[in-house]
N, C-alpha and C positions, 0 to 999 in steps of 0.2 A: 856319641859324644856326651860329656858331662855338661849339663846346663848350669849357668851361673844365675839363673833367674831367682832362685830362692836361697842362694848361698850367701855367705858373708864375704866371699872373695870379690874383688873388683872385676868387672867385665874386661875382656881383652879387646884392645884396639886392633882392628883389621884395616888393611889398606884398601880393600874393596870386596864386593860380593864374590868375585871370582876366586878369592882366596879360600872360601868355604863352600863353593858351589857344589863340590863333590859330595857333600853331606846332605844336601836338600834337593828334592825333586820339585817341590811346589813352593810358591812365594805369595804371601799376602802383603801388598804394598800400600802404605798410606799415600795419599796424593799431595795434599797441601803441606809443603815443607820437605817433601821427599822427591816427588816427581816435578812439582812446579812451585812457584812462589805466589800463586794467585793471579799473576799477570802473564808469566811466560814459563816454559819448561826450562829446567836447569840445563846448562850445556852438556852435562854428562848423561842426561836421562835417556835420550834416544839411542846413543851408542851402547849403553848398558843393556837396555831392553833388547836390542838386536843381538847382543852376545848371549843373553839369556835364551832367546829363541833359538839361536844357533846351537846352544847346548841342550836343546829340547827340554827346557824347564817350563813348568806351568806357572803362569803369572795371573793373579787376580788383584785388581785394585779394590781396596776397601776404604771408603771415605766417609767422614762425618758431614759431608755436604748435605744440607737439608733440601735436596732436589732429587727428582727422578734420575735413575741411572742413565737413561738415554740422553738427558740434557748434559750430563757430565761427559759422556762420550763425545758429544758434539763440541764441547769446550776443549777437550783434550785434542781432538782432531785439528782445531784451529791453532793449537800450539805445536802441531807436528807430531803428536803422539797418536798415531793412527791405530785402528782396530787390529791390524795385522801384528801389532807388537805385544798384544796381551790376549788373555783368554776370556776375561769377563770383568764386570764391575758390579759391586754392591755398595749402596749408600745408605746412610741413616734416613735419608728422605724416601728411598724406595721401601725400606722397612716400615716407615711411618705410613706411607700410602697403602701398603698391604694390610697393616693393622687396622687402619680406618675402615677399609673395605670389609675386612673379615670379622671385626669385633666392635670397634668403638662407636661407630655411627648407630649401631643397634643398641648398644649399652647406654650411651649418654644422650643421644639425640643428634640431629643433623645441622644444628645452628652453631657455627664456629666463629669465634672472634680470633682473628689472626694478628699476631705480633711478628712482623717480619717484612721483608721487601717484596716487591712485585716479581723479582727474579726467582722467587720460590713458589710461584703459583702453580707449577707443575704438580705440586703436592695434592692439588684439588681436582686434577683432571679426571674425567671419565667416572665420576661418582656422584651420587645424589647427596649433595651437601650445599648448604646455604651460608655464605659469608655475610656476617652482620657487622654493623659499624660500631656497636657499643657492647660492653660486657653485659649490660642489663638485658640485651636481646639474645644472649648466647646460652648454649647448653654446655659448651666447653671452650677452652682457649688452646690454640696451637701456637707455640713459639718456635720460629725458625731462625730468629736472630734480630739484628738491628736493621733498620730500614736503609740507613746510609752509613758508609764506613767512617764518617766523621762523628757519628753519634757516640754519646757516653751513656753509661747505665742510668744515671740520675734522670735522663730524659724519658725514661720508661717507668719511673716509680709510680706515677699517678695511675697509669693504665694497669700496672700489676696490682696496685692496691685496690682498684675497682673490681678486678677479677677475684681477688682474695675475699673481698667483702661479700661477693655473691657466691663464694665457695665453689668456683668453677674448677673442675679438674683440668690440669694442663698436660698436654703432650709436648715434650721437648724433642724437636727433630734434629738437634745437633748438640751432643753433650760437651763439645769443646768449649773451653772458657775463653781462650784467646787464640789468635792466629796472626801470622805476619802476612800482610798484603804488600809485596815488595819489601820495603824496609819499615813500613808502618805497622805498629801493633794495634790490632782491632779486637774488640770484644765479640764473643759469639753467644749463641742462645743459651749455652750452659751457664754463663754468668747471670743472665736474667732469671733462669730457672732456680739458681741458688738463692737469689733474692726472694723469689716467690715462696720457696721453702721456709725462709726466715719469717715470712708473713703467714706461716702455717698453711700454705697452699699445698695441694696434692699434685705431685709431678710423676708422670710416666715417661721413661727415657727410651729412646731408640738410637742405636749406633754404638760405637766403641766407647767404653770397654765391655759392653754387655754381650753375652754369649750368642744371642740369636743371630747377630750379623756375621759372626765368625762361622757359625754352623752352616750358613748358606755357602760360604766359600769352601769350607772344608769338605762339604758334600760333593763338590765338583772335583775334588782331588783325592778320591778314596785310596787309602793304603799308602799314601805318599808321606815322606818326611817333609814337613812344611815349616818355613821360616817366616816370621812376621817382621816387617821393617817399618819403622815410624819415628817421628821426632818428638813425641809427647809421652812422658812417663804416665800420667793419669789415665790416658785413653789407649794409646798404642801398646805400650809395654804392659800395663795392667791387663789389657784385653788379651794380648798374646799369652800372658801367664795364666789367666783364667781359662783360656782355650787349650792349655796344655802344650803349647808349641814354643820353640826357641824364638829369640827375637834379636834384632839389631836396633839400637838407638842411634839415630842420626844426630850428631852433635852440633850441626850447623843450623838446627831448627829453633824451636821456641825456647830451648834451654841454652842457647849458644853462649850467653854470657858466663854460664857456669863452667864451660869447657874451654874458654879462651886460654891457649897456651898449654892445655892438658894433653892434647893428642900426641901420640907417639912417645909416651913416657914422661908426661908432665907430672905435676904434683899429685902424689897418691893421697896426701892429706886432703887436698881440695876435692878430689873425686869422692873420697870417703865421706866428707861432710855433705856433699850433694846427695849421695845415695842413702845416707842415714835417715833422710826424711821420707823414705818409701819402704814399704814392707815387701817389695819385689824388686828385681833387678833384671836388666837385659842380659842376654848371653854375650853379646858383643857390642862394641862401639865402633862407629865409622863416621867419617866426615860427611858422607853423602851416599847416594845410590850410584856408586862407582864400581865398575867391573874390575 
């Protein structure tokens, strides 16, 4: 099939994954905004995953969750998305944990100043690391996001400035800038990392759109035609494009306002204006992870 990722043609709307399932044996699915809304799985999620399994398709979840993959699996099971419905999970948190073990604790030191919630503490499991209370006591800073979903970026300015003054290298464990939690729009670690860069801070990123997390999933599906599905242009679609795979942009996700009324033959001008802001495009558009 011809990919629309790098063409000037507008992506094609599809009614569901089943419409194109004959072209792809493997799937890399985003979680937040595609499989669930942060609180519960979408109604179409489990039926679609069952159909994908019935069709003998390989399914990997790839998430910018700043947590270990096993904790994400536990959360999915609580939503009814059980391990029998997919083949594996890779997260930005898992990639961060691996990199800390393999490289950065030896390179930077073991004293870490953490910006993020206690929900992300699986990032520090089973390793020789010391969490410190202030940037002055740290060798590096790890940003996994905001501590509470009601927080705003300005509440972290002082901490980021203190880290920048000490010239601490930062690991960003979630490149997402925003996410919907239910209907609420919440900032992510990527927003704080952007501010840190503006302060001349050094940031190392793990997760989508960076190639290393895609490589992990693709290695589990050798020789297959793989399709990426996500709701964010700067992470999901950019990442799929960089990994050399076709992609579906879910229009009901973080870009939902740009697609209101556009599905099924809406305004081409409006779609064209939206995609003009990006040097890459998805192959397809769909309302959601629907079979």
